[in-house]
C-alpha positions as CSV (number, residue, x, y, z in Angstrom):
1,X,0.0,0.0,0.0
2,X,1.3,3.4,-0.9
3,X,2.3,5.9,1.8
4,X,-0.4,8.3,0.6
5,X,-3.1,5.6,1.1
6,X,-1.8,4.8,4.6
7,X,-2.0,8.5,5.5
8,X,-5.5,8.9,4.1
9,X,-6.7,5.8,6.1
10,X,-5.1,7.1,9.3
11,X,-6.8,10.5,8.8
12,X,-10.1,8.9,8.1
13,X,-9.8,6.7,11.2
14,X,-8.9,9.7,13.3
15,X,-11.9,11.7,11.9
16,X,-14.2,8.8,12.6
17,X,-13.0,8.5,16.2
18,X,-13.2,12.3,16.6
19,X,-16.8,12.3,15.4
20,X,-17.7,9.4,17.7
21,X,-16.1,11.3,20.6
22,X,-18.2,14.3,19.7
23,X,-21.4,12.5,20.3
24,X,-20.2,10.7,23.4
25,X,-18.7,13.9,24.8
26,X,-21.9,15.8,24.2
27,X,-23.9,13.1,25.9
28,X,-21.4,13.1,28.9
29,X,-21.7,16.9,29.3
30,X,-25.5,16.8,29.1
31,X,-25.6,14.0,31.7
32,X,-23.3,16.0,34.0
33,X,-25.2,19.3,33.7
34,X,-28.8,18.1,33.7
35,X,-30.1,17.1,37.2
36,X,-31.4,13.6,37.4
37,X,-35.0,13.2,38.5
38,X,-36.6,10.3,40.3
39,X,-40.1,9.1,39.8
40,X,-41.5,11.8,42.1
41,X,-39.3,14.5,40.5
42,X,-36.8,14.3,43.3
43,X,-33.2,15.1,42.4
44,X,-31.0,12.0,42.7
45,X,-27.5,13.5,42.3
46,X,-24.8,12.5,39.9
47,X,-23.3,9.5,41.8
48,X,-22.4,6.2,40.0
49,X,-24.0,4.1,42.7
50,X,-27.6,4.3,41.4
51,X,-29.4,2.6,43.0
52,X,-27.5,2.1,46.3
53,X,-26.0,-1.3,46.9
54,X,-28.2,-1.7,50.0
55,X,-30.5,0.5,52.1
56,X,-28.4,3.4,53.5
57,X,-28.3,4.3,57.2
58,X,-27.1,7.9,56.6
59,X,-26.9,10.5,53.9
60,X,-23.6,12.3,54.7
61,X,-20.4,12.3,56.8
62,X,-18.9,15.1,58.9
63,X,-15.3,14.0,59.6
64,X,-13.7,16.0,62.5
65,X,-9.9,15.5,61.9
66,X,-7.8,16.3,64.9
67,X,-4.5,16.9,63.0
68,X,-1.3,16.1,64.8
69,X,-2.3,12.9,66.6
70,X,-4.4,13.2,69.8
71,X,-3.1,11.2,72.7
72,X,-5.7,8.4,73.5
73,X,-4.1,8.2,77.0
74,X,-5.3,11.7,77.9
75,X,-8.7,11.6,76.1
76,X,-10.6,8.3,75.7
77,X,-8.5,5.4,76.9
78,X,-7.6,5.6,80.6
79,X,-4.7,3.3,81.8
80,X,-4.4,3.0,85.6
81,X,-1.5,0.4,85.1
82,X,0.4,3.0,83.1
83,X,-0.1,5.4,86.0
84,X,1.4,2.9,88.4
85,X,4.4,2.4,86.2
86,X,5.2,6.1,85.8
87,X,8.9,6.7,85.5
88,X,9.7,3.0,85.1
89,X,11.1,1.4,81.9
90,X,8.7,0.4,79.3
91,X,8.6,-3.4,78.9
92,X,11.0,-4.3,76.1
93,X,8.6,-7.1,75.1
94,X,6.3,-4.4,73.8
95,X,8.7,-2.1,72.2
96,X,11.5,-4.2,70.7
97,X,11.6,-4.0,67.0
98,X,8.5,-1.8,66.8
99,X,8.4,1.4,64.7
100,X,9.0,4.5,66.7
101,X,9.1,8.0,65.2
102,X,11.5,10.2,67.3
103,X,12.4,8.0,70.3
104,X,14.7,5.6,68.3
105,X,17.7,4.7,70.5
106,X,16.3,6.7,73.5
107,X,15.6,5.2,77.0
108,X,11.9,4.3,76.9
109,X,10.2,5.3,80.2
110,X,6.5,5.1,81.1
111,X,4.6,8.4,81.3
112,X,1.4,8.3,83.4
113,X,-1.9,9.7,82.0
114,X,-1.7,13.4,82.7
115,X,-5.4,14.0,83.3
116,X,-8.1,12.1,85.2
117,X,-11.0,10.2,83.6
118,X,-14.7,9.9,84.7
119,X,-17.5,7.5,84.0
120,X,-20.3,9.6,82.5
121,X,-23.8,9.2,81.1
122,X,-26.1,6.3,81.7
123,X,-23.8,4.2,79.5
124,X,-20.9,4.8,81.9
125,X,-18.5,5.9,79.1
126,X,-15.0,6.6,80.5
127,X,-13.9,10.0,79.1
128,X,-11.2,12.4,80.2
129,X,-12.1,15.4,82.4
130,X,-10.8,17.5,79.5
131,X,-14.1,17.1,77.8
132,X,-16.9,18.2,80.2
133,X,-19.2,19.1,77.3
134,X,-18.8,15.7,75.6
135,X,-19.7,14.2,79.0
136,X,-23.2,15.5,78.3
137,X,-23.5,13.5,75.1
138,X,-21.6,10.4,76.2
139,X,-24.6,8.3,75.5
140,X,-24.5,9.3,71.8
141,X,-20.9,8.3,71.3
142,X,-19.4,5.1,70.1
143,X,-15.8,5.2,71.3
144,X,-13.4,2.9,69.4
145,X,-10.2,2.2,71.5
146,X,-8.6,-0.2,69.1
147,X,-7.7,1.8,66.0
148,X,-4.5,1.0,64.2
149,X,-2.8,2.6,61.3
150,X,0.3,2.0,59.1
151,X,2.2,5.3,58.8
152,X,4.1,6.8,61.7
153,X,4.8,10.3,60.4
154,X,2.2,13.0,59.9
155,X,1.9,13.5,56.2
156,X,1.9,9.8,55.2
157,X,-0.4,9.1,58.1
158,X,-2.9,11.7,57.0
159,X,-2.6,10.3,53.4
160,X,-3.3,6.8,54.7
161,X,-6.3,8.0,56.8
162,X,-7.7,9.9,53.9
163,X,-7.0,7.6,50.9
164,X,-6.3,4.1,52.4
165,X,-2.7,4.1,51.2
166,X,0.5,6.0,51.9
167,X,1.0,6.5,48.1
168,X,0.3,10.1,47.2
169,X,-2.0,10.8,44.3
170,X,-4.9,8.4,45.2
171,X,-8.5,9.7,45.7
172,X,-9.5,10.9,49.2
173,X,-12.4,9.3,51.0
174,X,-14.5,12.5,50.4
175,X,-13.8,12.3,46.7
176,X,-14.8,8.6,46.6
177,X,-18.1,9.4,48.3
178,X,-18.9,12.3,46.1
179,X,-18.1,10.2,43.0
180,X,-20.2,7.3,44.4
181,X,-23.3,9.2,45.6
182,X,-23.1,12.7,44.1
183,X,-24.2,15.8,46.0
184,X,-27.8,16.6,47.1
185,X,-27.1,20.2,46.4
186,X,-27.1,21.9,42.9
187,X,-25.4,25.0,44.3
188,X,-22.6,23.6,46.5
189,X,-19.8,21.0,46.0
190,X,-20.3,17.5,47.3
191,X,-17.1,17.6,49.3
192,X,-16.1,20.7,51.4
193,X,-13.0,21.1,53.6
194,X,-12.7,23.5,56.5
195,X,-9.5,24.2,58.5
196,X,-8.7,25.9,61.8
197,X,-5.6,26.3,63.9
198,X,-5.3,26.0,67.7
199,X,-3.5,28.4,70.1
200,X,-0.8,26.2,71.6
201,X,1.3,26.2,68.5
202,X,1.5,22.4,67.8
203,X,0.5,23.0,64.2
204,X,1.7,20.6,61.5
205,X,1.0,21.7,57.9
206,X,-1.9,20.1,56.0
207,X,-1.4,19.6,52.2
208,X,-4.3,20.3,49.8
209,X,-3.6,16.9,48.2
210,X,-5.3,15.4,51.3
211,X,-8.6,16.2,49.7
212,X,-7.5,15.4,46.1
213,X,-9.6,13.5,43.6
214,X,-6.5,11.6,42.6
215,X,-7.2,9.6,39.4
216,X,-11.0,10.2,39.7
217,X,-12.3,13.1,37.5
218,X,-11.0,16.3,39.0
219,X,-14.5,17.6,39.6
220,X,-14.7,15.4,42.7
221,X,-11.8,17.0,44.6
222,X,-12.7,18.7,47.8
223,X,-13.2,22.4,47.9
224,X,-11.4,24.2,50.6
225,X,-13.5,26.9,52.2
226,X,-11.5,29.5,54.1
227,X,-12.5,30.2,57.7
228,X,-12.3,34.0,57.5
229,X,-13.3,36.5,54.9
230,X,-14.6,35.1,51.6
231,X,-14.8,31.4,52.0
232,X,-13.9,30.9,48.3
233,X,-11.5,33.2,46.6
234,X,-13.0,35.3,43.8
235,X,-16.5,34.1,44.5
236,X,-17.8,37.6,44.2
237,X,-18.0,39.6,41.0
238,X,-15.7,42.6,40.5
239,X,-17.4,46.1,40.3
240,X,-19.4,46.5,37.1
241,X,-20.0,42.8,36.5
242,X,-23.6,41.8,36.9
243,X,-24.9,38.3,37.4
244,X,-26.4,38.5,33.8
245,X,-23.0,39.4,32.3
246,X,-21.3,36.8,34.4
247,X,-23.7,34.2,33.1
248,X,-23.0,35.3,29.5
249,X,-19.3,34.7,30.1
250,X,-19.9,31.3,31.7
251,X,-22.2,30.2,28.8
252,X,-19.8,31.4,26.2
253,X,-16.8,29.7,27.9
254,X,-18.9,26.5,28.2
255,X,-19.7,26.6,24.5
256,X,-16.1,27.0,23.6
257,X,-15.1,24.1,25.9
258,X,-17.8,22.0,24.2
259,X,-16.3,22.7,20.8
260,X,-12.9,21.6,22.1
261,X,-14.5,18.5,23.7
262,X,-16.1,17.7,20.4
263,X,-12.7,17.9,18.8
264,X,-10.4,15.9,21.1
265,X,-12.8,14.2,23.6
266,X,-10.8,14.9,26.7
267,X,-13.1,14.1,29.7
268,X,-11.4,16.8,31.8
269,X,-12.9,19.3,29.5
270,X,-16.4,18.1,30.5
271,X,-15.1,18.5,34.1
272,X,-14.1,22.1,33.3
273,X,-17.6,22.8,32.0
274,X,-19.3,21.4,35.1
275,X,-16.9,23.3,37.4
276,X,-17.7,26.6,35.6
277,X,-21.3,26.0,36.0
278,X,-20.9,25.1,39.7
279,X,-18.7,28.2,40.3
280,X,-21.5,30.4,38.9
281,X,-24.1,28.8,41.0
282,X,-21.9,29.1,44.1
283,X,-21.8,32.9,43.6
284,X,-25.4,33.1,44.7
285,X,-25.4,30.2,47.3
286,X,-22.2,31.2,49.2
287,X,-23.4,34.5,50.6
288,X,-26.6,32.9,51.9
289,X,-24.5,30.0,53.4
290,X,-22.3,32.4,55.2
291,X,-25.1,34.7,56.5
292,X,-24.9,33.6,60.2
293,X,-27.4,36.4,61.2
294,X,-30.1,33.9,60.4
295,X,-29.0,31.7,63.3
296,X,-30.8,32.4,66.5
297,X,-29.0,33.5,69.7
298,X,-29.4,30.1,71.4
299,X,-27.7,28.3,68.6
300,X,-24.8,30.7,68.5
301,X,-24.4,30.4,72.3
302,X,-24.6,26.6,71.9
303,X,-21.5,26.6,69.7
304,X,-19.8,29.5,71.5
305,X,-19.3,31.5,68.3
306,X,-21.0,34.1,66.1
307,X,-19.6,32.4,63.0
308,X,-17.0,33.4,60.5
309,X,-14.2,33.9,63.1
310,X,-11.9,31.1,61.9
311,X,-12.4,29.0,64.9
312,X,-13.2,25.3,65.1
313,X,-16.5,26.2,66.7
314,X,-17.4,28.4,63.7
315,X,-16.5,25.6,61.3
316,X,-18.7,23.1,63.2
317,X,-21.6,25.5,62.8
318,X,-20.8,26.0,59.2
319,X,-20.6,22.2,58.8
320,X,-24.1,21.9,60.0
321,X,-25.2,24.5,57.6
322,X,-23.4,22.7,54.7
323,X,-25.1,19.4,55.8
324,X,-28.5,21.1,55.7
325,X,-27.8,22.2,52.1
326,X,-26.9,18.7,50.9
327,X,-23.1,18.6,51.0
328,X,-22.2,14.9,51.1
329,X,-18.8,14.9,52.8
330,X,-17.6,17.7,55.1
331,X,-14.1,17.4,56.6
332,X,-12.9,19.7,59.4
333,X,-9.2,19.9,60.3
334,X,-8.1,21.4,63.6
335,X,-4.4,21.6,63.9
336,X,-3.0,21.6,67.4
337,X,-2.5,18.0,68.6
338,X,1.2,17.3,68.1
339,X,2.3,17.1,71.7
340,X,5.9,16.0,71.8
341,X,6.4,18.1,74.8
342,X,4.2,20.0,77.4
343,X,1.4,17.6,76.8
344,X,-0.4,18.2,80.2
345,X,-1.0,21.9,79.6
346,X,-1.2,22.0,75.8
347,X,-3.7,19.2,75.4
348,X,-5.9,20.9,77.9
349,X,-5.8,24.0,75.7
350,X,-6.8,22.2,72.5
351,X,-9.4,20.0,74.1
352,X,-11.1,23.2,75.3
353,X,-11.0,24.5,71.7
354,X,-13.0,21.5,70.4
355,X,-15.0,20.2,73.3
356,X,-18.0,22.6,73.3
357,X,-18.2,22.7,69.5
358,X,-18.3,18.9,69.2
359,X,-21.0,18.7,71.8
360,X,-22.9,21.5,70.0
361,X,-22.7,19.8,66.7
362,X,-24.1,16.6,68.0
363,X,-26.8,18.4,70.0
364,X,-27.8,20.7,67.1
365,X,-28.0,17.9,64.6
366,X,-30.1,15.8,67.0
367,X,-32.4,18.7,67.7
368,X,-33.0,19.2,64.0
369,X,-33.6,15.5,63.3
370,X,-30.4,15.3,61.3
371,X,-28.1,13.1,63.6
372,X,-29.7,9.8,62.5
373,X,-28.8,10.7,58.9
374,X,-25.4,12.2,59.6
375,X,-22.3,10.1,60.5
376,X,-20.0,12.2,62.7
377,X,-16.4,10.9,63.0
378,X,-13.7,12.3,65.4
379,X,-10.1,11.3,65.4
380,X,-6.5,12.0,64.3
381,X,-4.0,10.4,62.0
382,X,-2.6,8.3,64.9
383,X,-2.2,8.3,68.7
384,X,0.7,9.0,71.1
385,X,3.2,6.7,72.9
386,X,2.8,5.5,76.5
387,X,6.5,6.3,76.7
388,X,7.7,9.8,77.6
389,X,9.3,12.2,75.2
390,X,10.5,14.6,77.8
391,X,7.1,15.8,79.2
392,X,5.3,14.8,76.0
393,X,4.6,11.8,73.9
394,X,5.8,10.6,70.5
395,X,3.7,9.4,67.5
396,X,2.1,6.0,67.9
397,X,0.3,3.7,65.4
398,X,-0.3,0.4,67.2
399,X,-3.4,1.5,69.1
400,X,-5.4,4.8,69.5
401,X,-8.9,6.0,69.9
402,X,-11.6,7.7,67.8
403,X,-15.3,8.2,68.3
404,X,-18.3,8.1,66.0
405,X,-21.9,9.3,66.5
406,X,-25.2,9.3,64.6
407,X,-25.7,7.8,61.2
408,X,-26.5,4.2,62.1
409,X,-23.9,3.9,64.8
410,X,-24.7,2.1,68.0
411,X,-24.7,4.9,70.7
412,X,-23.3,4.8,74.2
413,X,-20.7,2.0,73.7
414,X,-17.0,1.5,73.9
415,X,-15.6,-0.9,71.4
416,X,-12.2,-2.6,71.3
417,X,-9.3,-2.2,73.7
418,X,-5.5,-1.7,74.0
419,X,-3.3,-3.5,76.4
420,X,-2.9,-2.4,80.0
421,X,-0.3,0.2,79.0
422,X,-2.1,1.5,75.9
423,X,0.6,0.3,73.5
424,X,-1.0,-2.4,71.3
425,X,-4.7,-2.7,70.2
426,X,-5.4,-6.2,71.4
427,X,-9.2,-6.6,71.3
428,X,-11.5,-6.1,68.3
429,X,-8.8,-4.3,66.3
430,X,-10.1,-1.8,63.8
431,X,-7.9,-0.9,60.8
432,X,-8.3,2.3,58.7
433,X,-9.6,0.2,55.9
434,X,-12.3,-1.2,58.2
435,X,-13.3,2.4,59.2
436,X,-13.6,3.2,55.5
437,X,-15.6,0.1,54.7
438,X,-18.0,0.8,57.6
439,X,-18.4,4.4,56.6
440,X,-19.3,3.4,53.0
441,X,-21.6,0.7,54.3
442,X,-23.6,3.2,56.3
443,X,-24.0,5.3,53.2
444,X,-25.4,2.4,51.3
445,X,-22.2,1.5,49.4
446,X,-20.6,-1.9,49.2
447,X,-16.9,-1.0,49.6
448,X,-15.8,-3.9,47.3
449,X,-18.1,-2.6,44.5
450,X,-17.2,1.1,44.4
451,X,-14.3,0.9,42.0
452,X,-12.5,2.9,39.3
453,X,-10.3,1.6,36.5
454,X,-6.8,3.1,36.5
455,X,-3.5,1.9,35.0
456,X,-4.8,-1.6,34.2
457,X,-6.6,-2.5,37.4
458,X,-9.8,-1.5,39.4
459,X,-9.0,0.5,42.5
460,X,-11.2,1.1,45.5
461,X,-10.9,3.2,48.7
462,X,-10.3,0.0,50.7
463,X,-7.9,-1.4,48.2
464,X,-7.9,-5.2,48.8
465,X,-8.7,-5.0,52.5
466,X,-11.4,-3.8,54.8
467,X,-14.4,-5.3,56.7
468,X,-17.6,-3.7,57.9
469,X,-17.4,-3.4,61.7
470,X,-20.9,-4.7,62.2
471,X,-20.5,-4.8,66.0
472,X,-20.8,-1.0,66.2
473,X,-23.9,-0.7,63.9
474,X,-27.2,0.2,65.5
């Protein structure tokens, strides 16, 4: 065959594929931009899990991330035996050959719990005195004392907690959930991130890739709302630009993008169209979202904030408002838990910063009939060592505590246990993959069936692991 014939055939094939992609691309954009309607005209969202794999127990997740690694030994896992061994060497049988962050080669000495615990509520939950407000909702909490993770330093540990792997570039749990279920809101993203910083100065940086969409379409990445000022940069129009003129720009840009999509078929162009549309709708929804003047005095007093002040309390109130408006996954980071030294005083400071707000969030959601349909998760990327690091504690991955509330979780129970010194999770161990599997299960998703093809294999949030912790389900 002549070279000219080969070139013509190649061009014709390319034209055919291009025309095919035109139709497929247009269909994809239409599907992304047109709200789906159920039999009763109710919006179903854009998720790929339609219908749900099983009956869901909740609609959304609020994940309260205590960045830095809260010590379970001063919060939710009291160890009287550790108190008795204060100042004595840690048993080598526990520590020999185990991963340690900054205490490698140091003399390992027991450090007693630095604060007392009390049994509170009708359930008798044992909780630190640092959380007097949480004592009031102890009967709503499911405390897991047997968490375990795989990464011993902050950034990879956050990556593992968020994505189920220490390999950067994988989708975060919020992105998976938005991809799977879509958003109940037309005017807000399905995954919103809020950050706050504590006063004691133990503030590790948080990278934006922690809420990345990874290899999922980029429209599913989390949107970081700032805690002060405009929550989203450039959400407002500059002087002289009206909503009508802005819509003309958005429509024209979308039309140009569709022409490019028709030409080359890149799915990220469809994502760009959808994001322009979402950004335009957010210009009207964000001011209303941030108008805390509509909150009554009792609610503001409940949280201990007037809103918009950059505090964890303000973010908890905003999280409730986002949940009301259909946001599927809301993640709050509060950075102040990395207590390598001065743990007795500093953990008291940060506990006070979050205690009332956590109580208020649970109480407020329950009063509005939303707690049963909202899963609230509280925890850090790991725990802290029973061994002293001066007057603080090092990073610890073998056993730590989190708590959950609402959303189909059995209330007023403590699940799992660490050994008598709080070193190893020894009873009903819960891995991070198990937490993810349980969270997806409560949302009506089978964690083994929510997958995405990438680089020749099907990936999922739980990778090849994970079990639903049925023992903690209501």
